N, C-alpha and C positions, 0 to 999 in steps of 0.2 A: 065336505064330513071326513073328521078323524077319524082311520085307520087304526081300531083298537085288535082288529083278530089278526094280522100279517105278524105284528112284535110277538102277541100270544104262539098262535100257531111255529113261525119260527123258530124261536126261543123254544119250542118245544120239540121241533125235530133236529134242532143243533146237539140238545140234551141225546135225546136218542141214538142218534148216530155215534156221538162220545161214549154213550157207556155199552153200547150194543156187544159189541167187541167183548170177549172174556175180559177180566184182567181180576187184580186185588179186591176193587170195591165192590165190582157185581158178585164175583165168587165168593167172596165171605157171606153173601146176603145167601149164597148157595146153602153155604157151610153151616151159619147158623139156622137156616131154615129145619136141615135136618137134622140136627142136633138138636134142638130147643124149639121147634114148631112153626106153622107159618107164621102164628102170633107175633114172636119174636123176631122174623124174618121182616114182617111188618114195620114192626118199632126199629130194626136195623137200617130197612131204607127209609123210612122217617128222620132217622138221623144223621144219614149220610145226605138226606136233601136240603137238612138243613145246614149242613157246613158249605153245600154245592151254592144254595141260594146266598150267601155270604159271598163267597168264590165271586159269582156272578155278577154280584150286586158292586162289587168291587171292581170289575171288568167293565159294566157299562158305567161306572163314574168317570174311569179315565175316555171310556168314549165318549162320553157328554164333554168333556172339555175340550176333547176335538171337535164336539160337532158345532163349538163354538168358535173354531178355528179352523176353516174348511181346506184351508191351503196346505195343512199339514196330512192332508189325504193322499195325495201323489206320493208322499216320503213312506204310510201303511201301506200304497198298492206295492211299491218296489219292495219294502221290509215282507208284504205277504207273501209272495213271489217266492223269497228265499225259506220263508217260515214251512210253505205248503210244500215245495218239493224237498225240505227237509223229512217231513214229516213224512210223505211218499216213500223216501228213502228207508227210512224207519218202521213203518208198515211191512214194506218189502222183504226188509232183513229178517223182520220177525216170524213172517209166512215160510222165506227159504229155513229157518232155525228151528221151526217148529217146538219150541220152547213148551215143557207144560207147565198150564195155568195154575198157579196156589195159590188157595185163598190166604189171607192174614191168620196165624196163628194165635193172637193176643187176643185175652176172655175178658169178659165184662160183660156190665149189662148193656142190651144189646143196642137200645137209643145210643149211650154215651160212645159204643162200639163202631156206630156208623158216624157219628161225629168226627171220632180220631182217624179211620180209616179212609175216610173222604177227604180228608184234611192232610194226610199225608202224598195226594194226588199234585204234584205241583205242576202239572201241565192245565191244567182246567182253566187257571186265571189268563193266561195267556191265551190259550184256546177260541175264550169267549171273550174275549177283548178282540182278537183278530178277525173273526166270523162277525161279530157285533159292528165292528169299525167299517170291514168291508160291505155288508149289507147296507150300512147306512150311506158309505160311497156309491152303491148303486141305488141308491133311493127306493130301497123296498122295504125298509122300515124308518122310523125318528125312534131317536132315545130320550127327546127332551122328555121333562115331565109331561102327563104321567106315565106317558107310552113306555120309558126305561122298566117302570113295575110290571108292566104286562111282559114284556119280555124275558127279565127275571121270573116272574112268575111264572112263566110258558118254560121256561129253566129249569125250573124246580118241580114242577109238575110230571115235566117229562123225565127227569132224573127218578123222582119218586115210583112214577110207572113203571119204567124199565124195571127198576131195581125191586118192585113187587112180583113184577113177571119173574125175573130170576129166583124171586123166592118160593113163589106156587108153582114152579114148574124144574126145582130143584134136582131132583134124583134125573129127569130127562138129560137137561143141561149136563148134570156133571158127566155121566155116560159119552156125552156127546160134545163135550167142552174144546176137545184141542181141535177138535176136526172142524168145528165153529169156529176155532179161535184164527186156523191157518187161512179157513176160505175168506173171513171176514177182512183179514188183513190185508190179503190181496186186492179185495173191492175195495178197503181204505186205501190202499196207496193208487189203485188206480185213479180214485175219488178225488184226492189230494193232487197228485199229477195234472188232472184236468181245472183244477180247480187253481193251481199255478198258472198255465198257458194263458186260462181266459184273462186275471191278470196283468200276465205278462202281456196281452194284446191290447187289453185298458191302458193298461200304463203308455204303450207304442204308439197309442192312435192318439193319446192324452195329451 
């Protein structure tokens, strides 16, 4: 029996982890909600989710190619160790620096603003690509049609849900954004370090 739930759920979870940390995309959702209201915040979230859908689809298209060439997964594992270590170091540095998180100052219609701001995040495609290929290599999900659409849909739904939550709790989040950012940076640093170790062990055993 084909498992449609796993790619949907894990896609949702990946997007949730990637968007939970206060950054330009989600803090702009807070800004739009405060200045223009909850409805505008939801339109912004929908616009950002649209771009993230396209980014995830591109990432999964590359992962789908790899699923037809499983011998390449060995090199992906090696690359993922380096990527996860780099991400762990990046988030640890962010936690130590504790820089203030600021929203984008761009103006415009909320939906189009969401499309544009999310498009400025260059990390989404490599993030979804790396995580998708690792999950595929571990046998946790399939990325062949139509499973790849469930994975991408999960990512899109997760992105919209988290951004909508930022819009809904805008005032609360704005007051505590830097506290959340610092502690979540430590958490994400540890998470990616663990992932690097796990992939390194798998690579060594393979």
